[in-house]
Structure formats: C-alpha cells, structure tokens
C-alpha positions as CSV (number, residue, x, y, z in Angstrom):
1,M,23.6,11.8,-85.4
2,T,24.3,12.2,-81.7
3,D,25.1,9.5,-79.2
4,R,22.2,8.5,-77.1
5,E,22.2,7.9,-73.3
6,N,22.9,4.4,-72.2
7,L,19.7,2.9,-70.7
8,L,21.6,1.8,-67.5
9,A,22.3,5.5,-66.9
10,K,18.6,5.6,-65.7
11,E,18.8,2.3,-63.9
12,D,17.5,3.7,-60.6
13,R,14.4,5.0,-62.4
14,I,13.9,1.8,-64.2
15,D,14.3,-0.2,-61.0
16,L,11.6,2.0,-59.3
17,I,9.2,1.2,-62.2
18,Y,9.9,-2.5,-61.9
19,E,9.6,-2.6,-58.1
20,S,6.3,-0.8,-58.3
21,L,4.9,-3.4,-60.7
22,S,6.5,-6.5,-59.1
23,S,5.1,-5.5,-55.7
24,K,1.6,-5.8,-57.2
25,L,2.5,-8.8,-59.5
26,P,5.1,-10.9,-57.9
27,D,5.7,-13.2,-60.8
28,T,7.6,-10.7,-63.0
29,S,11.1,-10.6,-64.2
30,I,13.4,-8.0,-65.6
31,S,16.4,-8.1,-67.9
32,K,18.7,-5.1,-68.4
33,N,21.6,-4.1,-70.5
34,S,22.9,-0.8,-72.0
35,D,20.7,-1.1,-75.1
36,E,17.5,-2.8,-73.8
37,V,15.4,-3.2,-70.7
38,S,12.6,-5.7,-70.7
39,I,9.9,-6.6,-68.1
40,K,8.0,-9.8,-68.4
41,I,4.9,-10.8,-66.5
42,N,5.3,-14.6,-66.3
43,S,2.3,-16.8,-66.8
44,N,1.3,-20.1,-68.5
45,N,1.3,-18.3,-71.8
46,P,4.4,-19.3,-73.8
47,D,4.6,-15.7,-75.1
48,P,4.0,-13.6,-71.9
49,I,3.1,-10.0,-71.4
50,E,6.2,-7.9,-72.1
51,I,7.1,-4.2,-71.8
52,S,10.4,-3.1,-73.2
53,I,12.5,-0.1,-74.1
54,Q,15.3,-0.5,-76.6
55,L,17.9,1.8,-78.1
56,I,17.4,1.3,-81.9
57,Q,19.0,3.4,-84.6
58,N,19.6,6.4,-82.2
59,Q,16.0,6.3,-80.9
60,Y,14.4,4.8,-77.9
61,R,11.6,2.3,-78.9
62,V,9.1,1.5,-76.1
63,T,7.1,-1.7,-76.8
64,Y,4.0,-3.2,-75.2
65,W,2.9,-6.8,-75.9
66,D,-0.2,-8.1,-74.2
67,G,0.7,-11.8,-74.8
68,Y,-2.1,-12.4,-77.3
69,A,-2.8,-9.8,-80.0
70,V,-2.0,-6.2,-78.9
71,N,1.4,-4.9,-79.9
72,E,2.1,-1.2,-79.5
73,F,5.4,0.7,-79.9
74,Y,6.5,4.3,-79.9
75,D,9.8,5.8,-80.8
76,Y,11.3,8.7,-78.9
77,A,14.4,10.9,-79.3
78,N,14.3,11.7,-75.6
79,L,15.0,9.0,-73.0
80,N,12.9,10.7,-70.3
81,K,9.8,10.7,-72.5
82,A,10.5,7.1,-73.4
83,L,10.7,6.2,-69.7
84,K,7.3,7.9,-69.1
85,K,5.7,5.7,-71.8
86,F,7.5,2.7,-70.4
87,N,5.9,3.4,-67.0
88,K,2.5,4.0,-68.6
89,F,2.8,0.6,-70.3
90,T,3.5,-1.2,-67.0
91,L,0.4,0.5,-65.5
92,K,-1.6,-0.6,-68.6
93,A,-0.5,-4.2,-68.2
94,F,-1.4,-4.2,-64.5
95,N,-4.8,-2.6,-65.2
96,N,-5.5,-5.2,-67.9
97,I,-4.6,-8.0,-65.6
98,Q,-6.9,-6.6,-62.9
99,K,-9.8,-6.4,-65.4
100,F,-9.3,-9.6,-67.4
101,G,-6.9,-11.8,-65.4
102,I,-3.7,-13.4,-66.5
103,K,-3.6,-16.7,-68.4
C-alpha cells in the first residue's frame, strides 16, 4: 500500500473546477479538507445535488448525487484521473440543471 496524495495538493485545480461551476450557478458551496472535497448546488431540496471526491482506503472515490435518485461513484488509483471525473460530474450537474431546472 502506498500513501496517496493529499487532495489539497491539487487545491488550485479543484478551485478552478469550482469557480467554473459557481460562475454559471452562483448558489453553490464547497467544502475542502485533505481527505474530501465536496461541491453542493444549493436549492430547496433538503438533499441537494452534490459532487464529491474522497480518499477512501487508498483510492479516490468520485461521487455524483443528483438530489433525487441518481447516485454514481467511481474509484481511481490516480488522483488526476479522479479529478477529470470530478470535473465531468460538475458539467453533468450543470447540463442537467439546464435541461430540467433545479428544485
């Protein structure tokens, strides 16, 4: 087992992903620590849309929750690949909001 890179080591890249989304959807929030980064798209839904990346058991888990029924997650050994999926999930959330709105 090897040590994995701290998520905050890529904080600049994470901030760029967040800034891109929050410029289109101003009611978003981000929480960051060394083991987890989470972006929430705030709405009236008590369980809002959330995209996260977590360091779990020496792997990076990227999760997408649409706020209603769709929950996807992928595990990666490589942080850069996990960040690519994290970015794709933010784009997916934005596109779904454009198509269906936010409740």
